[in-house]
N, CA and C atoms as a LAMMPS dump frame, in Angstrom:
ITEM: TIMESTEP
0
ITEM: NUMBER OF ATOMS
342
ITEM: BOX BOUNDS ff ff ff
-5.0000000000000000e+02 5.0000000000000000e+02
-5.0000000000000000e+02 5.0000000000000000e+02
-5.0000000000000000e+02 5.0000000000000000e+02
ITEM: ATOMS id mol type element x y z
1 1 1 N -34.829 -36.139 -14.885
2 1 2 C -34.381 -35.724 -16.626
3 1 3 C -35.402 -34.805 -17.089
4 2 1 N -34.802 -34.178 -18.41
5 2 2 C -35.777 -33.461 -18.931
6 2 3 C -36.521 -34.014 -20.142
7 3 1 N -37.415 -33.37 -20.504
8 3 2 C -38.381 -34.096 -21.411
9 3 3 C -37.522 -34.018 -22.604
10 4 1 N -37.951 -34.974 -23.78
11 4 2 C -37.374 -34.806 -24.774
12 4 3 C -38.19 -33.555 -25.888
13 5 1 N -37.495 -32.815 -26.612
14 5 2 C -38.255 -31.831 -27.135
15 5 3 C -39.6 -32.318 -28.024
16 6 1 N -40.494 -31.191 -28.507
17 6 2 C -41.364 -31.812 -28.948
18 6 3 C -40.86 -31.794 -30.41
19 7 1 N -41.89 -32.637 -31.324
20 7 2 C -41.338 -33.223 -32.275
21 7 3 C -41.194 -32.368 -33.319
22 8 1 N -42.203 -31.315 -33.219
23 8 2 C -42.052 -30.285 -34.357
24 8 3 C -40.93 -29.554 -33.999
25 9 1 N -39.882 -29.674 -33.451
26 9 2 C -39.119 -29.001 -33.035
27 9 3 C -37.816 -29.491 -34
28 10 1 N -37.343 -28.686 -35.035
29 10 2 C -36.138 -29.312 -36.028
30 10 3 C -34.587 -29.075 -35.507
31 11 1 N -33.559 -30.166 -35.689
32 11 2 C -32.301 -29.807 -35.492
33 11 3 C -31.63 -28.655 -35.407
34 12 1 N -32.145 -27.704 -36.775
35 12 2 C -31.563 -26.507 -36.615
36 12 3 C -31.992 -25.45 -35.621
37 13 1 N -33.233 -25.468 -34.941
38 13 2 C -33.75 -24.843 -33.808
39 13 3 C -32.988 -25.183 -32.507
40 14 1 N -32.88 -26.459 -32.575
41 14 2 C -32.442 -27.063 -31.539
42 14 3 C -30.687 -26.374 -31.235
43 15 1 N -29.937 -26.307 -32.645
44 15 2 C -28.756 -25.941 -32.593
45 15 3 C -28.646 -24.372 -32.332
46 16 1 N -29.742 -23.855 -32.711
47 16 2 C -29.894 -22.331 -32.547
48 16 3 C -29.839 -22.056 -30.715
49 17 1 N -30.547 -22.95 -30.252
50 17 2 C -30.889 -22.868 -28.85
51 17 3 C -29.77 -22.57 -28.101
52 18 1 N -29.258 -23.69 -28.438
53 18 2 C -27.499 -24.302 -27.974
54 18 3 C -26.706 -23.069 -28.121
55 19 1 N -26.697 -22.363 -29.608
56 19 2 C -25.689 -21.256 -29.355
57 19 3 C -25.974 -20.235 -28.906
58 20 1 N -27.238 -19.678 -28.358
59 20 2 C -27.96 -18.713 -27.502
60 20 3 C -27.505 -19.1 -26.248
61 21 1 N -27.604 -20.232 -25.651
62 21 2 C -26.952 -20.653 -24.185
63 21 3 C -25.707 -20.461 -23.962
64 22 1 N -24.772 -20.817 -25.262
65 22 2 C -23.173 -20.786 -25.228
66 22 3 C -22.678 -19.54 -25.388
67 23 1 N -23.258 -18.76 -25.874
68 23 2 C -23.043 -17.099 -25.932
69 23 3 C -23.509 -16.427 -24.689
70 24 1 N -24.756 -16.584 -24.06
71 24 2 C -24.986 -16.164 -23.01
72 24 3 C -23.575 -16.848 -21.617
73 25 1 N -23.052 -17.897 -21.96
74 25 2 C -22.222 -18.182 -20.884
75 25 3 C -20.89 -17.761 -21.356
76 26 1 N -20.758 -17.671 -22.747
77 26 2 C -19.296 -16.686 -22.781
78 26 3 C -19.417 -15.788 -22.205
79 27 1 N -20.64 -14.689 -22.053
80 27 2 C -20.595 -13.399 -21.769
81 27 3 C -20.684 -13.229 -20.205
82 28 1 N -21.11 -14.492 -19.747
83 28 2 C -20.868 -14.38 -17.94
84 28 3 C -19.466 -14.75 -17.706
85 29 1 N -18.611 -15.631 -18.373
86 29 2 C -17.67 -15.708 -18.252
87 29 3 C -16.61 -14.355 -18.395
88 30 1 N -17.003 -13.727 -19.74
89 30 2 C -16.326 -12.499 -19.441
90 30 3 C -16.345 -11.399 -18.588
91 31 1 N -17.582 -11.383 -18.243
92 31 2 C -18.158 -10.531 -17.055
93 31 3 C -17.178 -10.8 -15.941
94 32 1 N -17.35 -12.093 -15.446
95 32 2 C -16.508 -12.757 -14.471
96 32 3 C -15.037 -12.356 -14.258
97 33 1 N -14.341 -12.701 -15.499
98 33 2 C -12.778 -12.435 -15.726
99 33 3 C -12.336 -10.69 -15.748
100 34 1 N -13.392 -10.049 -16.559
101 34 2 C -13.174 -8.662 -16.116
102 34 3 C -13.515 -8.171 -14.379
103 35 1 N -14.557 -8.565 -13.83
104 35 2 C -14.121 -8.248 -12.245
105 35 3 C -13.195 -8.504 -11.8
106 36 1 N -12.51 -10.008 -11.853
107 36 2 C -11.587 -10.025 -11.377
108 36 3 C -10.109 -9.179 -11.88
109 37 1 N -10.553 -8.639 -13.207
110 37 2 C -9.227 -8.223 -13.55
111 37 3 C -9.153 -6.494 -13.192
112 38 1 N -10.555 -5.988 -12.622
113 38 2 C -10.627 -4.695 -12.281
114 38 3 C -9.455 -4.362 -10.841
115 39 1 N -9.63 -5.157 -10.041
116 39 2 C -9.146 -4.933 -8.798
117 39 3 C -7.713 -4.886 -8.967
118 40 1 N -6.79 -5.746 -9.566
119 40 2 C -5.483 -6.035 -10.18
120 40 3 C -5.258 -4.456 -11.014
121 41 1 N -6.056 -4.259 -12.007
122 41 2 C -5.613 -3.101 -12.536
123 41 3 C -5.436 -2.095 -11.449
124 42 1 N -6.668 -1.952 -10.712
125 42 2 C -6.439 -0.655 -9.903
126 42 3 C -5.221 -0.994 -8.878
127 43 1 N -4.828 -1.923 -8.435
128 43 2 C -3.491 -1.87 -8.079
129 43 3 C -2.381 -1.555 -8.426
130 44 1 N -2.123 -1.764 -9.695
131 44 2 C -1.19 -1.354 -10.76
132 44 3 C -1.091 0.163 -10.664
133 45 1 N -2.466 0.941 -10.37
134 45 2 C -2.487 1.959 -10.634
135 45 3 C -1.723 3.436 -9.687
136 46 1 N -1.775 2.306 -8.738
137 46 2 C -1.003 3.184 -7.43
138 46 3 C 0.137 3.483 -7.162
139 47 1 N 0.362 4.897 -6.619
140 47 2 C 1.852 5.288 -6.498
141 47 3 C 2.67 4.27 -5.672
142 48 1 N 4.046 3.898 -5.843
143 48 2 C 4.688 3.493 -5.269
144 48 3 C 4.962 4.124 -3.849
145 49 1 N 5.283 3.276 -2.556
146 49 2 C 5.335 4.093 -1.208
147 49 3 C 6.471 5.32 -1.28
148 50 1 N 6.517 6.101 -0.934
149 50 2 C 7.837 7.114 -0.713
150 50 3 C 8.888 6.24 -0.064
151 51 1 N 9.937 6.705 0.006
152 51 2 C 11 6.076 0.697
153 51 3 C 10.959 6.237 2.185
154 52 1 N 11.395 5.954 3.16
155 52 2 C 11.325 6.438 4.758
156 52 3 C 12.372 7.411 4.856
157 53 1 N 11.707 8.424 5.303
158 53 2 C 12.926 9.449 5.722
159 53 3 C 14.346 9.017 6.175
160 54 1 N 15.553 10.231 6.18
161 54 2 C 16.691 9.209 6.538
162 54 3 C 16.839 9.569 8.151
163 55 1 N 16.14 10.627 8.85
164 55 2 C 16.231 11.184 9.983
165 55 3 C 14.719 11.767 10.481
166 56 1 N 14.822 11.493 11.564
167 56 2 C 13.786 11.914 12.093
168 56 3 C 13.535 12.485 13.793
169 57 1 N 12.688 13.477 13.633
170 57 2 C 12.832 14.312 14.989
171 57 3 C 11.275 13.971 15.738
172 58 1 N 11.947 13.177 16.709
173 58 2 C 10.399 13.062 17.712
174 58 3 C 10.286 14.177 18.642
175 59 1 N 8.83 14.831 18.702
176 59 2 C 8.788 16.038 19.399
177 59 3 C 7.602 15.274 20.841
178 60 1 N 7.895 16.304 21.813
179 60 2 C 7.351 15.757 22.999
180 60 3 C 5.904 16.104 22.967
181 61 1 N 5.249 15.582 24.102
182 61 2 C 3.66 16.055 24.489
183 61 3 C 3.443 17.144 25.098
184 62 1 N 2.272 17.864 24.727
185 62 2 C 1.573 18.823 25.089
186 62 3 C 1.933 20.367 24.022
187 63 1 N 1.651 21.345 24.363
188 63 2 C 1.356 22.038 23.488
189 63 3 C 2.489 22.941 22.939
190 64 1 N 3.479 22.74 23.982
191 64 2 C 4.828 23.716 22.848
192 64 3 C 5.48 22.391 22.052
193 65 1 N 5.48 21.172 22.308
194 65 2 C 5.718 20.677 21.313
195 65 3 C 7.026 20.431 21.043
196 66 1 N 8.125 20.725 22.174
197 66 2 C 9.347 21.041 21.568
198 66 3 C 10.098 19.442 21.363
199 67 1 N 10.983 19.594 20.164
200 67 2 C 11.713 17.974 20.008
201 67 3 C 12.294 17.48 20.977
202 68 1 N 11.905 15.995 21.391
203 68 2 C 12.418 15.473 22.291
204 68 3 C 13.48 14.427 21.819
205 69 1 N 13.671 13.721 20.862
206 69 2 C 14.515 12.713 20.582
207 69 3 C 14.969 12.908 19.031
208 70 1 N 16.191 12.377 18.552
209 70 2 C 16.47 12.246 17.412
210 70 3 C 16.542 10.828 17.249
211 71 1 N 16.08 10.545 15.785
212 71 2 C 16.206 9.006 15.266
213 71 3 C 16.611 8.854 13.796
214 72 1 N 17.135 7.934 13.704
215 72 2 C 17.412 7.843 12.278
216 72 3 C 16.144 7.106 11.613
217 73 1 N 15.945 7.122 10.137
218 73 2 C 14.764 6.745 9.515
219 73 3 C 14.553 5.419 9.861
220 74 1 N 15.588 4.442 10.228
221 74 2 C 15.283 2.855 10.293
222 74 3 C 15.158 2.753 11.446
223 75 1 N 15.024 3.344 12.526
224 75 2 C 14.829 3.069 13.79
225 75 3 C 13.264 2.564 14.289
226 76 1 N 13.651 1.488 15.186
227 76 2 C 12.388 0.475 15.26
228 76 3 C 11.994 1.398 16.649
229 77 1 N 12.018 2.362 17.433
230 77 2 C 11.52 2.931 18.778
231 77 3 C 10.689 4.392 18.409
232 78 1 N 10.498 4.608 16.72
233 78 2 C 10.051 5.697 16.83
234 78 3 C 8.536 5.745 17.287
235 79 1 N 7.968 6.969 17.311
236 79 2 C 6.365 7.004 17.739
237 79 3 C 5.599 7.838 16.71
238 80 1 N 4.419 7.929 16.835
239 80 2 C 3.669 9.202 15.757
240 80 3 C 3.979 10.08 15.962
241 81 1 N 4.852 10.917 17.169
242 81 2 C 4.992 11.951 16.854
243 81 3 C 6.303 12.512 16.354
244 82 1 N 6.834 11.886 15.633
245 82 2 C 7.968 11.979 14.556
246 82 3 C 7.614 12.642 13.672
247 83 1 N 8.769 13.63 13.072
248 83 2 C 8.484 14.223 12.002
249 83 3 C 9.784 14.238 11.059
250 84 1 N 9.69 14.122 9.885
251 84 2 C 10.886 13.817 8.648
252 84 3 C 12.18 15.005 9.147
253 85 1 N 12.957 14.507 9.027
254 85 2 C 14.248 15.904 8.954
255 85 3 C 15.236 15.38 8.042
256 86 1 N 15.923 16.498 7.738
257 86 2 C 17.328 16.511 7.112
258 86 3 C 18.258 15.977 7.722
259 87 1 N 19.453 16.195 7.164
260 87 2 C 20.712 15.514 8.14
261 87 3 C 20.95 16.504 9.071
262 88 1 N 21.168 18.003 8.149
263 88 2 C 21.432 19.341 8.792
264 88 3 C 20.425 19.645 10.001
265 89 1 N 19.375 19.46 9.665
266 89 2 C 18.349 19.589 10.677
267 89 3 C 18.591 18.725 12.325
268 90 1 N 18.773 17.407 11.742
269 90 2 C 19.118 16.448 12.946
270 90 3 C 20.559 16.708 13.595
271 91 1 N 21.423 17.171 12.967
272 91 2 C 22.605 17.75 13.722
273 91 3 C 22.341 19.019 14.491
274 92 1 N 21.423 19.838 13.743
275 92 2 C 21.32 21.207 14.745
276 92 3 C 20.89 21.033 15.757
277 93 1 N 19.938 19.723 15.747
278 93 2 C 18.717 19.296 16.699
279 93 3 C 19.85 18.902 18.003
280 94 1 N 20.442 18.036 17.495
281 94 2 C 21.665 17.297 18.574
282 94 3 C 22.697 18.396 18.791
283 95 1 N 22.769 19.322 18.69
284 95 2 C 23.757 20.32 18.897
285 95 3 C 23.273 21 19.855
286 96 1 N 21.781 21.263 19.681
287 96 2 C 21.094 22.159 20.713
288 96 3 C 20.49 21.44 22.047
289 97 1 N 21.387 20.253 22.038
290 97 2 C 20.82 19.396 23.128
291 97 3 C 19.656 18.405 22.771
292 98 1 N 19.196 18.344 22.378
293 98 2 C 18.213 17.319 21.908
294 98 3 C 18.591 16.146 22.193
295 99 1 N 18.066 15.147 22.861
296 99 2 C 18.763 13.395 23.093
297 99 3 C 18.814 12.817 21.718
298 100 1 N 19.876 12.087 21.659
299 100 2 C 19.769 10.809 20.824
300 100 3 C 19.183 9.956 21.153
301 101 1 N 18.694 9.172 20.228
302 101 2 C 17.998 7.719 20.707
303 101 3 C 19.013 6.5 21.016
304 102 1 N 18.845 6.205 22.321
305 102 2 C 19.941 5.279 22.586
306 102 3 C 19.78 4.022 21.749
307 103 1 N 19.104 3.788 21.217
308 103 2 C 18.898 2.311 20.517
309 103 3 C 19.619 2.476 18.686
310 104 1 N 19.038 3.71 17.975
311 104 2 C 19.606 4.041 16.598
312 104 3 C 20.943 4.797 16.822
313 105 1 N 21.401 5.414 17.813
314 105 2 C 22.454 6.4 17.673
315 105 3 C 22.584 7.221 16.533
316 106 1 N 21.624 8.194 16.428
317 106 2 C 21.963 8.826 15.244
318 106 3 C 22.914 10.292 15.385
319 107 1 N 23.625 9.908 16.859
320 107 2 C 24.717 11.192 16.652
321 107 3 C 25.928 10.533 16.05
322 108 1 N 25.854 8.979 16.437
323 108 2 C 26.914 8.247 15.872
324 108 3 C 27.224 8.589 14.47
325 109 1 N 26.036 8.188 13.493
326 109 2 C 25.498 7.884 12.498
327 109 3 C 25.578 9.389 11.456
328 110 1 N 25.711 10.341 11.977
329 110 2 C 25.823 11.526 11.634
330 110 3 C 27.48 11.933 11.68
331 111 1 N 28.268 11.297 12.62
332 111 2 C 29.685 11.566 12.648
333 111 3 C 29.896 12.596 13.732
334 112 1 N 28.774 12.629 14.529
335 112 2 C 29.049 13.687 15.8
336 112 3 C 29.686 13.091 16.829
337 113 1 N 29.512 11.688 17.141
338 113 2 C 30.382 10.915 17.946
339 113 3 C 31.052 9.986 16.972
340 114 1 N 32.152 9.502 17.872
341 114 2 C 32.79 8.289 17.202
342 114 3 C 32.552 6.905 17.957
């Protein structure tokens, strides 16, 4: 337990001491609140993610990196060698003999096959 205050301490001195302690506690609370709000505010400033491309062209391995397959943008079988493409680029690649992904069937989605 704490010792009682000296007899020379007045009630007014005790109240002023209590006020200083409470002001310090309030400042600590405000600092912690601000620290919690900072990451939340930073998340709000992020740009929304770009929508996925509608078509992808997968390129082969090697120095030439020729197109290997065409995919729809939602295909689950894409790899890191895929680049976004327009519908015209995807149609052109399929017309030039690039394989269509057997899973997402971009040739059917583009109306090249029924």
